[in-house]
RODO-2510 file (C-alpha; in nm, 4 decimals, decimal comma):
residues 76
     n   res          X          Y          Z
     1     m    11,2139    -4,4024     1,5058
     2     s    11,5131    -4,6325     1,4779
     3     w    11,2939    -4,9061     1,3277
     4     l    11,1910    -4,6664     1,0529
     5     r    11,5544    -4,5852     0,9824
     6     s    11,6462    -4,9542     0,9689
     7     v    11,3560    -5,0337     0,7326
     8     l    11,4500    -4,7405     0,5083
     9     l    11,8135    -4,8506     0,5044
    10     q    11,7099    -5,2059     0,4193
    11     v    11,4890    -5,0862     0,1313
    12     l    11,7624    -4,8601    -0,0060
    13     t    12,0164    -5,1437    -0,0084
    14     m    11,7849    -5,3818    -0,1978
    15     r    11,8358    -5,4592    -0,5637
    16     r    11,6657    -5,2192    -0,8032
    17     r    11,4112    -5,4778    -0,9209
    18     w    11,2829    -5,5218    -0,5650
    19     q    11,2680    -5,1459    -0,5175
    20     g    11,0656    -5,1252    -0,8375
    21     l    10,8343    -5,3974    -0,7116
    22     l    10,7771    -5,2096    -0,3864
    23     a    10,7182    -4,8838    -0,5753
    24     g    10,4673    -5,0576    -0,8018
    25     c    10,2818    -5,2002    -0,5034
    26     a    10,2764    -4,8562    -0,3393
    27     v    10,1337    -4,6993    -0,6569
    28     w     9,8710    -4,9736    -0,6826
    29     l     9,7734    -4,9247    -0,3179
    30     l     9,7496    -4,5482    -0,3641
    31     w     9,5401    -4,5995    -0,6779
    32     m     9,3014    -4,8314    -0,4937
    33     i     9,2645    -4,5943    -0,1979
    34     v     9,2222    -4,2555    -0,3685
    35     g     9,1390    -4,3427    -0,7299
    36     f     9,2987    -4,3009    -1,0695
    37     w     9,2643    -3,9255    -1,1231
    38     a     9,3847    -3,8312    -0,7763
    39     t     9,6870    -4,0578    -0,8200
    40     l     9,7578    -3,9128    -1,1634
    41     l     9,7311    -3,5590    -1,0262
    42     l     9,9702    -3,6507    -0,7455
    43     f    10,2277    -3,7808    -0,9949
    44     v    10,1927    -3,4741    -1,2175
    45     l    10,2372    -3,2381    -0,9231
    46     a    10,5323    -3,4413    -0,7958
    47     a    10,6951    -3,4243    -1,1409
    48     i    10,6420    -3,0474    -1,1556
    49     g    10,7916    -3,0130    -0,8088
    50     f    11,0884    -3,2267    -0,9085
    51     v    11,1554    -3,0175    -1,2187
    52     v    11,1237    -2,6892    -1,0294
    53     g    11,3535    -2,8183    -0,7557
    54     a    11,6106    -2,9421    -1,0061
    55     v    11,6076    -2,6107    -1,1914
    56     l    11,6383    -2,4037    -0,8737
    57     e    11,9097    -2,6284    -0,7314
    58     t    12,1829    -2,5003    -0,9613
    59     p    12,2177    -2,1316    -1,0433
    60     g    12,1700    -2,0503    -1,4102
    61     a    12,0384    -2,3960    -1,4934
    62     w    11,6987    -2,2600    -1,5916
    63     k    11,8592    -2,0441    -1,8611
    64     a    12,0275    -2,3466    -2,0167
    65     w    11,7043    -2,5469    -1,9907
    66     v    11,4984    -2,2733    -2,1611
    67     e    11,7655    -2,2268    -2,4285
    68     k    11,7704    -2,5997    -2,5008
    69     l    11,3906    -2,6152    -2,5098
    70     l    11,3604    -2,3186    -2,7461
    71     s    11,6395    -2,4352    -2,9764
    72     q    11,4663    -2,7708    -3,0217
    73     r    11,1285    -2,6085    -3,0707
    74     f    11,2198    -2,3319    -3,3152
    75     g    11,5504    -2,4621    -3,4565
    76     e    11,8356    -2,2455    -3,5589
***
């Protein structure tokens, strides 16, 4: 388990361009293993989960988010 922690720490301390390269390789590998649509579905579900988590993280944030969304959509 300590080797996993050391690898994770090493990846997190890399420059952003190398982190992006590793993320791109991981996406490519996932795409090759499970296919395009499964990978796309995974990213969509992850984005939905991220948004839901971000909204639920702070109390009252969803009200501000809905208000901002509706004000842009319908204009005042």
